[in-house]
C-alpha positions, 0 to 999 in steps of 0.5 A: 472569542478572546483577542479579536472579532465579534458577533455570532461567528465568534460566539459559535467559535467560543462554544466550539472551543469550550466543547473541545476543551472538555474533550481534551480534558477527558483525553489528556487530563485536566492539566496541560501536557508538556510539549517535550523539549520546547515547552516553556511554562513561562512563555505564553502559548498560542492555541489554534483549533481546526475542524477536520470534518470540513474541507481543508481543515479550516480554523474555528478558534484562535486565542489572543496569544496567537493574534499578538504573536502573528499580527493577524486578527481572529476574524482574518484567519477564521475559516482559513487553513493555517498554512498561510503562516508559511507565506511571508506576504499576506497576498502570497500564493505559495509558501516561502522557499525557506520553509522546510518542505520535509517538515511540511510533508511530515505535518501532512502525513500526521494529519492524514494518519490522525496522529500527533506531530511535534516539530519546528517550522519557519513561519511569518508574522503578518508584517513579514517578520520570520518566526520559529514556530515550535509546534505540537498538533494533537488530534481530538476524537469523538466517541466513535474514535473518529478524528474531528478536530486538531488542536495546535499549540504553538510557541513563537520566537524570533527567527534570527536569520537574514532572509536576503542571504541565507540558503536552505535549510533554515534551522539545521546545518545537516553537515551533509556534503556540499558541492564545490566548483569542480563538482567534488563535495566535502562534508563542510556546511554553513552559510559561508560555504553557501555564499561561495557557490552562488553560480552553481546550479541551484539544484545542487545547492539544496541540502542532501536531506532535501534532495533525498526526501523531496526529490529522489524519494519521489522517483521510481527505482528505475529513474533513481538508478539513471539519475545516479550518473549525473554527478558523484554527489547524486550517485553517493546519495542514490547508493544510500540504503535509507534513500533506496528504501524510501524510493521503494516505499514511495513507489511500492507502498509500506505494506509491500516494502514491509514484506520485502524487508527480510530479502534486503538483509543480504541483497540490499534495497538497491540490488533488490529493486534492480532485480525486481525491475529488470527481472534479471534473476528470475528462474524456476526451481523445484523443491521437495518438502516433507509431511503429507496432506491427507486425505488426498484432494483437489480443488482446494485453496491455498495462500501465503501467510508470511513465509508459511503456505496455508491450505484449506478444504478441497474436494476429496474422494467421491466429491467429499467437501474437506474442512481441514487446515494445513500449514507448510513453514518455509522458514523451517530447516526441513519444511513439512506439511502439518495439520493445524489443530483448530477448535472449530472449522468452517463447513467443508467446501471446495471451489472457495477462496482463501486469502490472507489479511495483515500477515497472519489472519486467514479468511475463507469465503464461499465455495461448494459444500455438502448442502450446496453453494455457500456465501459465508465468511470465516476468519482464523488467526494463525498465530493464536495460541489456540487457532479457531475459525470464527464466522463473520456476519455483516449485512447482506452477503453476496449470493452463494457462489463457487469458482469466484475470485477474491483478493485483499486490498490495504491488508484488511479489505476482502474483495469478491468478484464473479463466480457461478450460482447453484443454478449455473448462472455466471455472476458479474458483481463485485463486493467489499468487506472491511474486516478492520471495523468492529461490525464488518458490513458487506458492500456491493461496489456500484458501477455503471458498467461491469465486465461480462459475468464469469468464473475462474478469472483472477483478481490482482492488486496493484497500486494499493487499491487498484485491481486487474481482472483477467481471463476466466470463462466469460459469458459472450452472448449465448455462449461461454468462452475462455477470455483473454481480456483485462479490466481494471478498477480503482476502489479509492475513486469516489465512484469506482468504475470498471474499464477494459484495458486495450493491451497490445502485444509487445513487438521487439526488434525482428519480431514478426507479430505481437504475442498476447496471452491465449484466453484461459481460466483457472490460471495464475496471476501474480502481483509483483512488488513493482505493480506489474502482473505475471500471468501463466498456467490454467486451462488453455485451448489448443496447443499453447503451453500453460508454462509460458509466462506473460508480463503486463504493467497495467499502470502504463499509458499503453499497456503491452504484454511481454513474454518472459523467458525463464530458465529452469524447470517450470511446472507442466500445469499451474492453477490459481488457487494452488499457487502462493506468493511468499515474501513478495519474491517467491511464487510457489506452485503446488503439484503441477504434474498432470492437472488432475492430481496434486502431488503436494510434496513437490513444489515449483518455485518461480524466484523473482529475485536472488534468494537469501540462501543463494550465492547468486 
């Protein structure tokens, strides 16, 4: 290896570099690509190659320029993660406090997502001399598109800073306000300004950028609202729309905040987060739409694709399986049901599930068809010029079934659970189908224990990859009984496992007893953006009202059910497969009159936040 080390390890490292150089020549061409504004042809560049497929991305090659610039020999760094350059002392256990954590977080994000990074970072030579590292990280892919290595191209220069006097941040004066002795703040920056405030709380000496990106953005919306009372500067930061969006995005995920983006044009992220947290604006509304879904049917399945409701299939007269697709565009001035003209349709069915993937793709699974139960999968791009249902084949599918439950995680993975076979046997299995791959393959989720087999239950996604199962008609010994139990699983775990939630009923001041949802099946389960779940409707024994709403936060250490009292006119009946969540804040119930007949031109809407077109 050039510039240090020797023996077999160096020969292997050099061979690895030669292979990577060939890969890089293919990916970027023979000439070295410019590095943006900090590429200087006359300045030697340090090269580092790291192995992404090994734990903690160990270095497998460095060139002689790296050794000369940093003072580290190749044999001292091979097998280590490159973060040691952020430590001023070779024996230090953590990065120097002047290293910008915002840049470090951005590097980590780019590495996790397998994308290129360009930026500037404070590093240190082996002798402790500070350096400015003008860095570019480029991923290298194998033939299958998998990132296998990272090439780091570094231009080092002297960092002209006094480590004994400078305060954070090192490289750029943000021009953000700084606190004075009285707690006021002014838009002046600079080292002299920092030096005047050595007695102030160190927390408030941090730049606004660090406070926003590294502290406030990692809190929950509720906590951010509380911390705003600390001082005027913090309050000003918490009122910033960009900061509020970061808070929501870190707490709820990019997919959820992307869905909520339209709602914030009038409300703003601050008010939207408050309303979704406190549910102060929740109410029932009734709306009438035009068009018709004909022939009439029941036991169909519906879902939301953006601001559109989509309905597929159902049970027609004399148990006729239906195979048509209808769309209701809620963005239209006068929404009306329209039949979608498709080139081909899946076999007619009822008791199936319909789910949405990535905003416009629909996926149908299972159900009861003309020849019996089904286990096929069809997808449709609703935005295509000529929408066509296409069947997806992938490995060994789950058993044919109906009255199962399904959901999608991470926007593109279909999860199917439970249901009933042709012989009337209840199922307890869980399967996953990743529809982003070129060749989707069904995969059963192996678990050491599973909830009792059931049908008519609900699956609700929270925390990106966590699923809450609730209710259904479950097997209990030799009996089949309505269930009121809740179970959770995290599919991101190395070995996912189901566990039962011990949910108590919330007892408020003056309450005589705790209240939990009565056992039910074919109910509605709504995942809110903040991770809480609303349960209502379905088939319930006794005199309990199916319109009563129950709220649960499954991420709490000791989850408690709460009754949600909502003004307005609720539906008398609500069924899971006839209820859709639109835009993250609107729950639309189709029909809802008798439980036997669906009048699809009348919708009941549960508004979780103030509507854009509302004066609230």
